[in-house]
TORBAVO-358915 format. One record per residue (C-alpha): residue in three letters; x, y, z. Coordinates in Angstrom, 3 decimals, decimal comma. Layout:
> resn_u_v_w
> ALA_X_Y_Z .
...
END
This chain:
> resn_u_v_w
> UNK_6,245_-0,602_-6,939 .
> UNK_8,734_0,003_-4,113 .
> UNK_11,803_-1,314_-3,151 .
> UNK_13,187_-3,772_-0,324 .
> UNK_14,431_-1,990_2,629 .
> UNK_17,809_-3,154_2,704 .
> UNK_18,982_-2,595_6,755 .
> UNK_22,586_-2,868_7,880 .
> UNK_21,560_-4,192_10,950 .
> UNK_18,727_-6,712_9,899 .
> UNK_15,408_-7,089_12,034 .
> UNK_14,715_-10,379_12,815 .
> UNK_11,056_-12,303_12,912 .
> UNK_9,755_-13,627_16,317 .
> UNK_11,396_-17,579_16,289 .
> UNK_7,898_-18,747_17,138 .
> UNK_6,769_-17,039_13,966 .
> UNK_9,335_-18,861_11,650 .
> UNK_8,227_-21,945_13,368 .
> UNK_4,925_-21,619_12,894 .
> UNK_5,638_-20,885_9,630 .
> UNK_8,124_-24,051_8,751 .
> UNK_5,707_-26,789_9,822 .
> UNK_2,897_-25,159_7,863 .
> UNK_5,385_-26,336_5,260 .
> UNK_6,007_-29,360_6,461 .
> UNK_9,670_-28,242_7,268 .
> UNK_11,387_-29,444_9,932 .
> UNK_12,651_-26,405_12,417 .
> UNK_15,437_-27,076_13,141 .
> UNK_17,536_-24,144_14,818 .
> UNK_19,359_-22,877_11,558 .
> UNK_16,497_-23,186_9,248 .
> UNK_14,238_-20,795_11,785 .
> UNK_17,937_-18,141_12,272 .
> UNK_17,315_-17,831_8,326 .
> UNK_13,994_-18,285_8,382 .
> UNK_13,784_-15,715_10,743 .
> UNK_15,690_-13,574_8,707 .
> UNK_14,031_-14,155_5,945 .
> UNK_10,903_-13,241_6,986 .
> UNK_11,063_-10,209_9,120 .
> UNK_10,162_-7,729_6,089 .
> UNK_9,688_-8,390_2,461 .
> UNK_13,290_-8,455_0,549 .
> UNK_15,527_-10,135_-1,870 .
> UNK_18,965_-11,360_-1,217 .
> UNK_20,906_-13,636_-2,385 .
> UNK_22,428_-16,515_0,032 .
> UNK_26,321_-14,338_0,162 .
> UNK_24,213_-11,810_1,668 .
> UNK_22,431_-13,728_4,045 .
> UNK_25,133_-15,451_5,421 .
> UNK_26,577_-11,525_5,853 .
> UNK_23,559_-10,783_7,672 .
> UNK_23,274_-13,239_9,663 .
> UNK_26,566_-12,689_10,793 .
> UNK_25,890_-9,116_11,420 .
> UNK_23,281_-10,326_14,010 .
> UNK_26,029_-12,488_15,431 .
> UNK_24,518_-16,097_14,092 .
> UNK_26,737_-18,535_12,528 .
> UNK_25,283_-20,727_10,292 .
> UNK_27,360_-22,632_6,906 .
> UNK_27,371_-21,629_3,721 .
> UNK_26,164_-25,189_2,769 .
> UNK_23,535_-24,852_5,112 .
> UNK_22,021_-21,524_3,710 .
> UNK_22,201_-22,783_-0,029 .
> UNK_20,849_-26,166_1,254 .
> UNK_17,961_-23,786_3,468 .
> UNK_16,724_-21,551_0,666 .
> UNK_16,741_-23,889_-1,900 .
> UNK_14,528_-25,908_0,716 .
> UNK_12,474_-22,973_1,209 .
> UNK_11,997_-22,151_-2,662 .
> UNK_11,220_-25,857_-3,189 .
> UNK_8,481_-26,282_-0,551 .
> UNK_7,031_-22,640_-1,839 .
> UNK_8,276_-20,404_1,095 .
> UNK_10,634_-18,147_-0,854 .
> UNK_10,421_-16,906_-4,717 .
> UNK_14,035_-18,043_-6,840 .
> UNK_14,879_-15,031_-8,983 .
> UNK_17,441_-15,983_-11,368 .
> UNK_18,530_-12,379_-11,614 .
> UNK_20,955_-12,891_-14,151 .
> UNK_23,374_-16,690_-15,308 .
> UNK_25,485_-14,799_-12,446 .
> UNK_23,128_-13,727_-10,336 .
> UNK_20,186_-15,749_-8,011 .
> UNK_18,075_-14,112_-5,767 .
> UNK_15,449_-15,519_-2,527 .
> UNK_12,589_-13,524_-2,506 .
> UNK_10,332_-13,809_0,448 .
> UNK_6,957_-12,016_-1,151 .
> UNK_5,704_-14,729_-2,897 .
> UNK_2,422_-12,991_-3,802 .
> UNK_2,019_-12,413_-7,902 .
> UNK_4,290_-9,860_-8,192 .
> UNK_7,218_-8,826_-10,970 .
> UNK_10,457_-6,948_-10,864 .
> UNK_12,762_-3,873_-12,000 .
> UNK_16,125_-4,933_-11,482 .
> UNK_18,616_-1,972_-11,477 .
> UNK_21,288_-3,159_-13,636 .
> UNK_23,915_-0,920_-11,807 .
> UNK_23,329_-1,515_-8,406 .
> UNK_21,793_-4,506_-8,401 .
> UNK_18,849_-3,568_-6,730 .
> UNK_15,318_-5,836_-7,411 .
> UNK_11,910_-3,320_-6,806 .
> UNK_8,592_-5,168_-6,211 .
> UNK_6,256_-4,172_-9,681 .
> UNK_2,811_-4,894_-7,906 .
> UNK_0,529_-6,684_-10,867 .
> UNK_-2,062_-3,920_-11,528 .
> UNK_1,204_-1,607_-13,449 .
> UNK_1,990_-4,596_-15,295 .
> UNK_-0,478_-5,607_-18,408 .
> UNK_0,901_-8,340_-20,844 .
> UNK_-1,722_-8,059_-23,699 .
> UNK_-0,743_-11,298_-25,718 .
> UNK_1,241_-14,671_-24,912 .
> UNK_2,643_-16,505_-27,101 .
> UNK_1,161_-19,987_-28,807 .
> UNK_1,835_-22,764_-25,845 .
> UNK_3,656_-26,004_-27,036 .
> UNK_1,384_-28,906_-27,605 .
> UNK_0,216_-30,351_-24,475 .
> UNK_1,220_-27,684_-21,833 .
> UNK_-0,078_-25,571_-19,809 .
> UNK_0,475_-21,718_-18,361 .
> UNK_2,657_-22,479_-14,287 .
> UNK_3,596_-19,641_-14,127 .
> UNK_5,145_-15,885_-16,106 .
> UNK_7,613_-14,240_-13,911 .
> UNK_8,537_-11,147_-15,651 .
> UNK_12,006_-9,113_-14,536 .
> UNK_12,469_-5,886_-16,452 .
> UNK_16,027_-4,747_-16,866 .
> UNK_16,764_-0,845_-16,116 .
> UNK_19,601_1,256_-16,028 .
> UNK_20,764_4,906_-15,192 .
> UNK_20,134_7,251_-17,895 .
> UNK_22,829_8,734_-19,924 .
> UNK_22,715_12,085_-21,477 .
END
C-alpha cells in the first residue's frame, strides 16, 4: 500500500515514450494527447480531469477542458488508465492499470493504492445466470478517527 505522489509542479514523461505507448494502444498521438500522456504517465497517480487541467497549466501547457475529458475517456476505453468512480460526483483516472484496490480518504479525497496481497476476498455472491466476472474493484472508504 502506498500513497501516490502529488507534485505541485508536475514532472513529465518523455514525449517519445508517450508516443510509443499511445501507438501500442492504437491511439493517434496528437499533440494534446501526448501532453496529457506526459503528465499522466510520469508516475503512478490518481487525477481528476480538473486536476489534469490544473497541472497542465502549471507546466505551461494549454489544453481545452473538452480535449482533456475526451482524451481521458479515450485512454480509459483503450486501457491506458483506469477510471475510478470515487463517489457520484467525482471520477479519477488511475495511471496504474495493474490489479490493485484503493483506500479513499473521505476527509481529504486522497486515493491510496492497496496491493492485492494486502486484500483478501474469501467469497463472492452467486453470479446472475449467463454472466461471468469481468473484474472486481474495491474502494475502501476511510476517515480520520474521532475521539
